[in-house]
C-alpha positions in Angstrom: 158.7 22.0 122.0 155.3 20.6 121.2 152.6 20.9 123.7 152.1 17.3 123.9 155.8 16.7 124.8 156.6 15.5 128.5 159.7 17.2 130.2 162.1 14.9 132.3 161.5 14.6 135.9 164.3 14.5 138.6 164.0 10.8 138.9 165.3 10.7 135.1 168.8 10.8 136.0 170.9 11.7 133.0 168.2 13.3 131.4 167.6 15.5 134.1 171.1 16.4 134.4 171.3 17.3 130.9 167.8 19.5 131.0 168.9 21.5 133.8 172.2 22.4 132.5 170.4 23.4 129.5 168.0 25.5 131.3 170.1 26.9 133.8 171.5 29.5 131.3 168.3 30.5 129.6 166.8 34.1 130.2 163.3 32.4 131.2 162.8 31.6 134.4 162.2 27.8 135.1 161.3 25.3 138.0 160.5 21.8 138.7 157.5 21.0 140.9 156.7 17.4 142.1 153.4 16.1 142.7 152.7 18.0 146.0 153.9 21.0 144.2 157.2 21.5 146.5 160.4 23.0 144.3 162.8 20.4 143.3 164.7 22.6 141.3 165.1 26.1 140.3 167.4 27.9 137.7 169.1 31.3 138.2 166.6 33.4 136.2 163.8 31.6 138.6 166.0 32.7 141.8 166.1 36.6 140.6 162.5 36.8 139.2 161.2 35.6 142.5 163.6 37.2 144.7 164.3 33.8 146.7 167.6 31.5 146.4 167.4 28.1 145.3 168.0 27.1 148.7 165.2 28.6 150.4 162.4 27.3 147.7 163.7 24.1 147.1 161.9 21.4 149.3 158.9 23.9 149.7 155.8 23.9 148.2 154.8 27.0 146.1 151.6 27.7 148.4 154.0 28.4 151.7 156.5 30.3 149.8 154.0 32.6 148.3 150.9 32.2 150.0 148.9 34.8 148.1 148.9 32.7 145.2 146.5 30.5 147.0 142.9 30.2 145.5 144.4 31.7 142.1 144.5 30.0 138.8 147.6 29.1 139.5 146.2 25.9 141.2 143.6 25.2 138.4 146.3 25.4 136.0 148.5 23.0 137.5 145.8 20.4 137.9 145.1 20.9 134.2 148.5 19.9 133.4 148.3 17.0 135.2 144.7 15.7 134.4 145.0 16.6 130.8 148.8 15.7 130.2 149.1 18.9 128.0 151.0 22.4 128.6 148.7 25.2 130.1 149.3 28.8 129.7 148.9 31.1 132.8 149.3 34.7 133.5 148.9 35.9 137.2 149.4 39.2 139.6 151.8 38.3 142.4 151.3 40.8 145.0 154.5 40.2 146.9 156.2 40.7 143.6 153.8 43.4 142.6 154.4 42.1 139.3 152.4 40.5 136.3 154.0 36.9 135.5 153.2 34.9 132.7 154.1 31.2 131.5 153.5 27.7 130.5 153.1 24.7 132.4 154.5 21.3 131.2 153.7 18.0 132.7 156.7 16.1 133.7 156.7 12.1 134.6 154.0 11.4 136.7 152.5 14.3 138.6 155.5 16.3 138.2 155.6 19.5 136.6 158.1 21.9 134.7 157.3 25.7 134.9 158.6 28.2 132.2 158.1 31.9 133.4 158.9 35.2 132.7 158.1 38.9 133.8 155.2 40.1 131.6 154.6 43.5 133.7 155.7 46.0 131.3 154.1 44.1 128.5 150.7 43.6 130.2 150.9 47.2 131.5 151.3 48.3 127.8 148.6 45.9 126.5 146.0 47.3 129.3 146.8 50.8 127.9 146.5 49.9 124.7 143.1 48.4 125.5 142.2 51.3 127.5 143.1 53.5 124.3 141.1 51.4 122.0 138.3 51.7 124.6 138.3 55.4 125.2 138.6 55.7 121.2 135.7 53.5 120.4 133.6 55.1 123.2 134.6 58.8 121.6 133.8 57.5 118.3 130.4 55.4 119.2 129.6 59.2 121.3 130.0 61.5 118.0 126.3 62.4 116.8 128.0 62.5 113.3 128.2 59.1 111.3 132.0 58.7 111.4 134.1 56.3 109.1 137.8 55.8 109.0 139.5 55.0 105.6 142.6 53.0 104.4 144.5 54.7 101.5 142.5 52.9 98.8 139.1 54.2 100.4 138.6 51.0 102.2 136.5 51.4 105.5 138.6 50.2 108.2 135.9 51.1 111.1 132.6 53.1 111.8 130.8 54.3 114.5 127.6 53.6 116.0 125.6 56.1 114.0 127.2 55.4 111.0 125.4 51.9 111.2 121.7 53.6 111.6 122.5 55.9 108.3 121.0 54.7 104.8 121.3 55.7 101.5 118.4 57.5 99.5 117.2 53.9 98.2 116.9 53.0 101.9 119.9 50.6 101.9 122.3 50.9 105.2 125.6 52.4 104.9 128.3 50.2 103.8 130.3 49.0 107.1 134.0 47.8 107.5 135.3 46.7 104.6 133.5 48.2 102.2 134.7 50.8 99.6 133.6 54.3 100.6 135.6 55.7 97.6 134.4 53.2 95.2 130.8 53.9 96.1 131.2 57.5 95.9 132.6 57.3 92.2 129.7 55.0 90.9 127.2 57.5 92.0 129.4 60.3 90.0 129.1 58.2 87.4 125.7 58.0 87.6 125.5 61.8 86.9 125.4 62.8 90.6 127.3 66.1 91.2 127.7 66.1 94.8 129.0 62.5 94.7 131.7 64.0 91.8 132.7 66.7 94.0 133.0 64.1 97.1 135.5 62.0 95.2 137.4 64.8 94.1 137.7 66.2 97.6 138.5 63.0 99.3 141.2 62.5 96.7 142.9 65.6 97.4 143.0 64.9 101.2 144.4 61.5 100.4 147.3 63.3 98.2 147.7 65.7 101.2 147.0 68.5 98.3 144.4 70.0 100.8 144.3 69.9 104.7 140.5 69.0 104.7 137.4 68.9 102.4 133.5 69.7 103.2 130.6 69.9 101.2 126.8 70.3 102.3 124.5 68.1 100.1 120.9 66.9 100.0 119.8 63.1 100.0 116.3 62.3 98.8 114.1 60.2 101.6 113.8 56.6 100.5 110.5 55.6 99.1 107.4 55.9 101.4 109.4 57.8 103.9 108.1 61.4 103.4 109.0 64.1 100.6 111.3 66.4 102.2 115.3 65.7 101.6 117.6 65.6 104.5 120.6 67.6 104.3 124.0 66.4 105.4 127.3 68.1 106.0 130.4 65.9 104.7 134.0 66.7 105.9 136.9 64.7 105.5 140.3 65.3 107.2 143.5 63.2 107.6 144.4 60.9 110.5 147.8 62.6 111.8 150.7 61.6 109.3 149.2 58.3 108.3 147.5 57.8 105.2 144.3 57.6 106.6 141.2 59.8 106.0 138.2 60.5 108.8 135.3 61.0 107.0 131.7 62.3 108.8 128.1 63.0 107.5 126.3 65.3 109.9 122.9 65.6 109.7 122.2 69.8 109.4 118.7 69.3 108.1 117.3 71.5 111.1 119.9 74.2 110.1 119.1 74.3 106.5 115.5 74.4 107.0 116.0 77.1 109.6 117.8 79.2 107.1 115.6 78.3 104.2 112.6 79.4 106.5 114.5 82.7 107.7 115.4 83.7 103.9 111.9 82.7 103.0 110.3 84.8 105.3 112.9 87.8 104.8 111.6 87.7 101.3 108.0 87.2 101.8 105.1 89.0 103.7 104.0 87.2 107.2 100.4 88.0 106.6 100.0 86.9 103.0 102.9 84.8 102.2 103.4 87.1 98.6 106.6 88.8 97.9 107.6 91.6 100.3 109.4 95.0 98.9 112.7 93.3 99.2 111.3 90.2 96.6 109.5 92.6 94.6 112.5 94.7 93.9 114.9 91.8 93.0 111.9 90.8 90.9 111.7 94.5 88.6 115.7 94.1 88.5 115.6 90.7 87.3 112.8 91.6 84.8 114.6 94.8 83.5 117.9 92.8 82.9 116.5 90.1 81.1 114.2 92.5 78.8 115.6 95.9 77.8 112.8 96.6 74.9 110.4 98.5 77.1 108.1 95.5 77.9 108.2 95.5 81.6 105.3 96.8 83.4 104.3 98.1 87.4 100.9 98.3 88.5 100.7 99.6 91.8 97.3 99.0 93.5 96.2 100.5 96.9 92.3 99.6 97.9 90.0 102.8 98.7 88.6 102.9 102.1 90.5 100.0 103.7 91.1 102.0 106.6 87.9 102.4 107.4 87.7 98.4 107.4 90.0 98.4 110.0 88.5 101.0 112.1 85.0 99.8 112.0 85.5 96.0 112.0 89.1 95.6 113.3 92.5 94.9 112.6 91.9 91.1 112.8 89.1 91.5 110.0 91.5 93.6 108.1 94.1 91.2 108.1 91.4 88.6 106.9 90.9 90.9 104.0 94.1 91.3 102.8 94.7 87.6 102.8 91.8 87.0 100.6 92.5 90.0 98.5 96.0 88.6 98.0 94.5 84.9 97.3 92.6 86.7 94.7 95.2 88.9 93.0 97.4 85.8 92.7 94.8 83.9 91.1 94.2 87.2 88.5 97.9 87.3 87.6 99.9 85.4 84.5 101.9 82.8 85.1 104.8 85.0 84.1 104.3 87.9 86.4 104.8 88.6 90.1 102.5 89.7 92.7 103.6 91.1 95.9 102.6 93.3 98.9 104.5 96.3 99.8 102.8 96.8 103.2 99.7 98.0 104.3 96.7 97.8 101.9 99.2 98.2 98.7 99.9 95.7 96.5 102.3 95.5 93.4 102.2 93.3 90.2 105.5 92.8 88.3 104.3 92.1 84.5 106.8 90.9 82.2 106.6 91.0 78.2 103.7 94.0 78.9 103.7 97.6 78.0 101.4 100.4 78.9 98.6 99.3 76.9 98.8 95.4 78.4 99.4 97.3 81.9 96.0 99.0 81.3 94.3 95.5 80.5 95.9 94.0 83.4 94.5 96.9 85.5 91.3 96.1 84.2 91.4 92.8 85.1 92.6 93.4 89.0 89.5 95.7 89.1 87.4 92.6 88.6 88.9 90.9 91.8 86.9 93.5 93.5 83.5 93.1 91.5 82.4 90.3 94.1 82.0 92.0 97.4 84.4 90.4 100.5 82.5 88.5 103.1 83.9 89.9 106.6 82.1 89.3 110.3 79.3 88.8 108.5 79.3 91.7 106.5 79.7 92.1 102.7 81.9 94.9 101.9 81.8 96.5 98.4 85.2 97.7 97.8 87.3 99.1 95.0 90.8 99.9 94.1 92.9 102.8 92.6 95.8 101.3 90.1 98.9 103.1 89.0 100.6 101.7 86.1 104.4 102.6 85.0 105.9 100.9 81.8 109.7 100.5 81.3 111.7 103.0 79.3 115.4 103.9 78.8 114.5 106.8 81.8 113.4 103.7 83.8 116.7 102.0 84.2 116.3 101.1 88.3 113.8 99.3 90.2 113.2 102.5 92.4 112.1 104.3 88.9 109.5 102.1 88.1 108.0 101.5 91.8 108.2 105.6 92.2 106.4 106.0 89.0 103.6 103.6 89.3 103.3 105.0 93.0 102.6 108.3 91.4 100.3 107.2 88.9 98.6 105.5 91.7 98.0 108.7 93.8 96.9 110.4 90.5 94.2 107.6 89.9 93.1 107.9 93.6 92.7 111.5 92.9 90.5 111.3 90.8 88.3 109.0 92.5 87.7 105.8 93.5 88.1 102.6 91.4 90.2 104.2 88.8 93.2 103.2 87.2 96.2 106.0 85.3 99.1 105.3 83.2 102.3 107.2 84.8 102.9 110.4 82.3 106.1 112.7 82.7 103.1 115.3 83.5 102.7 113.3 86.6 106.2 113.7 87.9 106.3 117.4 87.7 103.1 117.2 89.2 104.4 115.7 92.1 107.5 117.2 91.9 105.9 120.3 92.8 103.7 118.8 95.5 107.0 117.6 97.2 108.4 121.2 96.9 104.6 122.4 98.4 105.0 119.8 101.5 108.8 120.7 102.2 107.9 124.5 102.3 104.6 123.8 104.5 106.5 122.1 107.2 108.0 126.0 108.0 105.3 128.3 106.9 103.7 128.5 110.0 106.8 129.1 112.4 108.2 131.7 109.6 105.1 133.7 109.1 104.0 132.8 106.3 100.4 131.8 106.6 97.8 134.4 107.1 94.1 134.2 107.9 91.3 135.9 106.0 88.0 136.4 107.4 84.7 136.2 105.7 81.8 137.7 108.1 78.4 135.5 108.5 75.4 137.9 108.4 72.4 137.0 110.6 69.8 137.5 108.2 66.5 138.5 110.5 68.5 141.4 111.6 70.9 142.1 109.1 73.8 142.1 111.8 77.7 140.5 111.4 77.2 137.7 114.3 80.7 135.9 113.2 83.3 135.1 110.7 84.7 131.9 109.1 88.5 131.9 109.2 90.0 131.1 105.9 93.8 130.1 106.2 95.7 131.4 103.2 99.4 130.9 102.7 101.4 133.5 101.4 104.2 132.0 99.2 107.4 133.7 98.4 107.4 132.9 94.9 104.0 132.0 94.4 102.0 134.8 96.2 98.9 133.8 97.9 98.0 130.3 97.4 94.5 129.1 98.0 93.8 126.2 100.6 92.7 123.9 97.8 96.2 123.7 96.5 98.3 123.1 99.6 95.5 121.8 102.3 95.3 118.2 100.2 99.4 118.0 100.5 99.3 118.7 104.2 97.0 115.9 104.9 98.8 113.5 102.6 102.1 114.4 104.6 101.0 114.7 108.2 101.0 118.4 108.4 97.7 119.1 108.5 97.3 118.7 112.2 100.0 120.7 113.4 98.6 123.3 110.8 95.3 123.1 112.3 96.4 123.9 115.8 98.2 126.9 114.6 95.1 128.3 112.8 93.0 127.3 116.5 95.8 129.7 118.2 95.5 132.3 115.8 91.9 132.6 115.4 90.8 132.5 119.1 93.6 135.0 119.9 92.2 137.5 117.3 88.6 136.5 118.7 89.9 137.3 122.2 91.4 140.5 120.4 87.7 141.7 118.7 85.9 141.0 122.1 88.2 143.6 123.9 87.1 145.7 121.2 83.6 145.4 121.9 83.0 143.3 118.8 81.0 139.8 119.4 81.9 137.7 116.8 81.6 133.8 116.6 84.6 132.4 115.0 84.3 129.3 112.9 87.4 127.1 111.9 87.5 124.6 109.4 88.6 121.0 110.6 90.3 118.2 108.4 88.9 114.6 108.2 92.5 113.6 108.8 92.3 115.7 112.3 88.9 114.1 113.1 90.8 110.5 112.7 94.0 111.7 114.5 92.0 111.5 117.9 93.8 114.9 119.2 90.9 117.0 117.7 89.1 117.2 121.0 92.1 118.0 123.4 93.6 120.7 120.5 90.1 122.6 120.1 89.7 122.8 124.0 93.2 123.5 124.7 93.4 126.2 122.6 90.0 127.8 124.0 91.6 127.3 127.4 95.0 129.4 126.7 93.3 132.3 125.1 90.4 132.7 127.6 87.6 133.3 124.6 84.5 132.1 125.7 83.8 128.5 124.2 80.3 129.7 122.7 82.3 132.1 120.7 84.4 129.2 118.5 82.3 126.9 116.0 84.1 124.0 114.3 83.1 123.3 110.6 83.6 119.5 109.2 82.1 118.9 105.5 79.3 116.6 105.0 82.0 114.5 103.2 84.4 114.4 106.1 81.5 113.2 108.6 80.3 110.3 106.5 83.7 108.6 106.5 83.3 107.6 110.4 80.3 108.9 111.8 80.4 107.1 114.9 83.9 108.8 115.5 82.4 112.5 114.6 79.2 112.0 117.1 81.3 111.0 120.0 84.1 113.6 119.5 81.2 116.3 118.8 79.5 115.5 121.7 82.4 115.8 123.7 83.1 119.7 122.5 79.2 120.5 122.7 79.5 119.4 126.3 82.3 122.2 126.7 80.2 124.8 124.7 82.0 124.6 121.7 79.5 124.8 118.2 79.7 122.2 115.3 78.8 123.2 111.9 78.3 120.6 109.0 79.9 122.7 105.8 79.0 122.1 102.4 76.1 120.4 102.8 73.9 118.9 100.1 77.0 117.5 98.3 77.7 114.2 100.5 74.1 112.7 99.9 74.3 111.9 103.9 71.1 109.9 105.0 68.3 112.0 106.8 69.1 109.2 109.8 72.7 110.2 110.0 72.1 113.9 110.0 69.4 113.7 112.6 72.1 111.4 114.9 74.7 114.1 114.3 75.3 116.4 117.6 75.5 119.9 115.1 73.9 123.2 115.6 74.5 124.7 112.0 74.1 122.9 108.3 75.7 125.2 106.0 74.2 124.8 102.4 76.8 124.4 99.8 77.0 127.3 97.4 76.4 125.1 94.5 72.7 124.5 95.6 72.4 128.2 96.5 73.0 129.1 93.2 70.9 126.4 91.5 74.4 124.8 89.6 73.7 121.6 90.7 73.1 118.5 87.8 70.3 119.2 85.3 67.1 118.4 86.2 67.5 119.1 89.7 65.1 121.3 92.0 65.2 124.8 91.6 67.2 126.4 94.7 64.3 127.9 96.5 62.8 124.5 96.7 66.2 123.2 98.1 66.8 125.8 100.3 63.5 125.6 101.6 63.9 121.8 102.3 67.5 122.5 104.0 65.7 125.0 106.1 62.8 122.8 107.4 64.9 119.9 107.8 67.0 122.1 109.9 64.2 123.5 112.0 62.7 119.8 112.4 66.0 118.8 113.6 66.5 121.9 115.8 69.6 123.0 113.8 69.6 126.5 112.2 70.6 127.1 108.2 73.4 129.2 106.8 73.5 129.5 103.1 77.3 129.7 101.6 78.5 131.8 98.5 75.8 134.2 98.2 77.1 136.2 95.4 73.7 138.4 94.6 70.9 140.2 96.4 68.4 137.6 94.8 70.4 134.9 96.9 70.3 136.8 99.7 66.5 137.5 99.6 66.2 133.8 98.6 68.0 132.9 101.7 65.9 135.2 103.8 62.5 134.1 102.4 63.0 130.3 103.0 64.1 130.4 106.1 67.6 130.6 106.2 69.1 132.0 109.6 72.4 132.8 108.2 74.5 134.0 104.9 77.8 134.7 103.7 79.1 134.9 100.6 81.0 137.8 98.4 77.7 139.7 97.9 77.8 140.2 101.6 81.6 140.5 101.7 84.7 138.7 100.5 87.2 137.4 102.7 89.1 140.4 104.5 92.1 140.7 106.9 91.5 141.1 110.5 92.2 144.9 110.5 89.7 145.3 107.4 87.2 143.6 108.9 87.7 145.5 112.3 87.6 148.6 110.5 84.4 147.8 108.6 82.9 146.6 111.7 83.4 149.5 114.1 82.4 152.1 111.4 79.1 150.1 111.2 78.8 150.3 115.0 79.7 154.1 114.9 77.2 155.0 112.1 74.1 152.7 113.6 75.1 151.2 116.6 75.1 147.6 115.1 77.8 145.5 113.5 76.6 145.7 109.9 78.6 145.8 107.0 78.5 148.3 104.2 76.2 147.2 100.8 78.9 145.2 98.7 79.3 145.4 95.2 77.5 142.8 92.8 79.9 140.3 91.6 81.1 140.3 88.1 
């Protein structure tokens, strides 16, 4: 029926009869209304739907039967059908029926109306449920931070979320929206050579064909022109929608995560202070170089800054850090483009040189020495520094990075031993020497506890009286295979391996205990003990010395601590502070090997020292050619000692003439082979007791002339 058709009214007679007969049997509910909205006819379906018999409806108005419909859209629809003479559609909820009803209102003759209606409650509920689901789906889709699209089987975009609309591709154009073909866009990019796009096409096709349950890909997207230079990173994921041939595609921004991972990976392989490759990265660089070149043309240079500890100690660690950064920059500018410079830690740097043999490595070492030609400016101070460099070139014996690094380290150590600002090429002899030092270090750890250390004592003679007033404790190592080992052969090893402090503690305890024994025997001897510069720098020297004296009961004035002039010169301020504390407790201080360290007179004068021990080379006159005669030197030192209220001891006197010389120029003490070689404690005791027995004084028998 056309919406413009007018249905017959009750006054149409035969037509009315025929129409009502036809409408009586249809499934839709139908009723007729007159101009006053009174029911004039109701079919059986309407009776059932309205839960009212026709007799109860006909003659009454809609508003009387259903008062809750007043003010609803129904009255407006009735009015519009009459005014416009056109069909009107309506849906409304009937509270008495607790149902949604839907229908069509047709104009009849005059102001009569014919109303068709049906129960649409289930359909309305289903529509509302679908609308709610659709709204929920849309809300969930838009809530996703990832750019999300749903594709139909040919790759066309069916719908997208809000985030998708905000996306742009690398040239600045927005992401294609609904209706565009996502798969075709990926294929076009793949055809242009984009490998990530090619992987995306293959993965999506596999998901559409259900060959794989899902597909994912991390890819970088270059920023549009004018938007910075750093790429953004995305995680593409595609998975099917249930059993439908549709696919959900998401693009998640993972730039922060990738950047953090890249930063962490970079930090794991670089030194945080200098930004140079660290130990792990250097190992990789050496391994790669060895893998690329098996012809023996990979060289490692191992560098250690001479005296760097003094920079930290005197200027502070912040200045030391600045120095390391400046040094890293200088080294990086001196390396060749193919080489790698890195920092192992502390003041140790390594260069991995490609296509370089030992000769080339030595040329590079000279170049790196040049890095230090220009002093470093730190804290307003110009620091002249030098570097020790070890060089190790690859060969069949160097199959691993550890081999090259180990041997370059060994060569660096050999260079440092030979003096500052040196470089050394590794040789097998160095390895033998290092193995020997390692064996010494291993045995040294237990030498004291297993009774291998012994102390020999060299008497010190008071020249004016000729009496033995003290002795110097000389540590010896009675090695089970090597025999008696001289200190020069094991003390440096002990210093390098952190063993010198515990060894010196043992020596202090042993010597002061012997001093107590001699005191009980009536022998008035002062005992001198040599201390390492390492012990001085450790910060425990004062406690170790005072502790040994306190434990033994030896009068503090009977103990004298000796440090070489060179050791004191490393850190005069630290030495002065500790010497002063020891002297406050009665301990005497001596500068050993005086005249070899070239200390300034002001430095010597500022030290709280009791005795200057003149080096044997100056006593014997065996200094460099052109130096003054021994008498002039000894006389000058004796005069200096007198001026500074210090006593002077001539070391290494080996002839009667040297003893007489020392006495003549004013030296207070002397020791040396002419007076007595170092002796075991019981031997010295016996000699001194014999002197007491014969003369009543602590005298030594006249020693033989040295041969």
